[in-house]
C-alpha positions in Angstrom: 251.0 201.8 263.3 247.5 200.5 263.6 245.0 201.2 266.3 243.5 198.4 268.4 240.2 198.5 270.3 239.5 196.3 273.3 236.1 196.0 275.0 235.7 195.1 278.6 232.4 194.6 280.5 232.0 196.8 283.5 229.2 196.2 286.0 225.9 195.0 284.7 225.3 196.2 281.1 227.9 198.9 281.0 230.6 198.7 278.4 233.9 200.6 278.2 235.9 200.8 275.1 239.6 201.3 275.5 241.7 202.3 272.6 245.5 201.7 272.2 247.5 203.6 269.7 250.8 202.2 268.4 253.1 200.9 271.1 251.8 203.0 274.1 248.4 202.7 275.7 246.1 205.7 276.1 245.6 206.9 279.6 243.5 204.1 281.1 242.5 203.7 284.7 241.7 200.2 286.1 243.0 196.9 287.4 244.4 193.8 285.7 246.0 190.7 286.8 246.0 186.9 287.0 243.9 184.3 288.7 245.6 180.9 289.4 244.4 177.6 290.8 246.7 175.7 293.2 247.5 172.9 293.5 247.3 172.2 289.8 246.6 168.5 290.3 245.8 165.9 292.9 248.5 164.1 294.9 252.0 165.1 295.8 253.5 168.0 293.9 256.7 167.2 292.0 259.8 169.4 292.1 259.9 171.4 288.9 256.3 170.6 288.1 253.6 173.3 287.9 252.2 174.2 291.3 249.4 176.3 289.9 247.4 176.6 286.7 245.4 179.4 285.1 241.9 179.7 286.4 240.1 180.0 283.0 236.7 181.8 282.7 236.6 182.8 286.3 234.4 185.8 287.2 236.5 188.5 288.9 234.5 191.1 290.9 235.5 194.5 292.2 233.8 195.8 295.3 233.7 199.3 296.6 234.1 200.4 300.2 230.4 199.6 300.8 230.8 196.0 299.5 228.8 196.7 296.4 230.0 195.0 293.1 231.0 197.8 290.8 232.6 195.8 288.0 233.1 192.3 286.7 235.6 190.7 284.3 236.0 187.2 283.0 239.5 185.7 282.9 240.9 184.4 279.6 242.6 181.1 278.8 245.8 182.3 280.7 243.8 183.3 283.7 244.3 187.0 282.9 241.8 189.9 283.1 241.7 193.7 282.8 238.8 196.0 283.7 238.6 199.8 283.6 237.2 201.5 286.7 237.6 204.9 288.3 240.5 205.6 290.6 239.9 204.4 294.1 240.3 201.6 296.5 238.6 198.3 295.8 238.5 194.7 296.9 239.2 192.3 294.1 238.0 188.7 294.4 236.6 185.7 292.4 232.9 184.9 292.4 232.7 181.2 293.3 228.9 181.3 293.8 229.0 180.1 297.4 230.6 176.8 296.5 232.9 175.1 299.0 235.7 174.9 296.5 237.7 176.6 295.1 238.5 179.0 297.9 239.9 182.2 296.5 241.7 185.0 298.3 240.6 188.6 298.0 243.0 191.4 297.4 242.7 195.1 298.2 244.0 197.4 295.5 244.3 201.1 295.2 244.0 202.3 291.7 245.5 205.6 290.6 244.3 207.8 287.7 245.8 206.9 284.4 247.3 203.6 285.8 246.5 199.9 285.6 247.0 198.4 289.0 248.2 194.8 288.9 247.0 192.0 291.2 247.6 188.2 291.5 244.9 186.1 293.0 245.5 182.5 294.1 242.6 180.0 294.6 242.9 176.8 296.5 241.6 174.0 294.3 240.9 171.7 297.3 242.9 168.9 295.6 245.3 167.0 298.0 
C-alpha cells in the first residue's frame, strides 16, 4: 500500500507533516471536525430540505487556557478541518473577524495523546 502525506498549518508559520501508512493512521494527536452554517438559505425551511450547509474556507482557531491562539486551520469545501496539536484542553472556534454575522459557537475539547478529537461547530448565518 502507498503512503500519503498531508500537511496542516499550525499557528503562524509552523507546519506539521502527518504521514499515513496503508489503511491505519500513524499516532497523531489533534482535533478535526466540521463547521456548518445554518440556516442554509433565507425564508422558511422546508421539511426534508437542508437546514445547514458547509462553511467553506472558514478559519478555525484553537485557543489555550490563557486565550492565546495556538493553531489555525482552514475548512475545505465540505466544511471539514484537521489540525495537529499537543494533548490538552482547547477552545475551538471560528474567526469571524469581529463581524456581526455569522455568529459561531465555540466548543471546548480535550485532546488525548495519539487521538484525533472530533468537534462539530454550527454558525448562525443570520438569514431569516
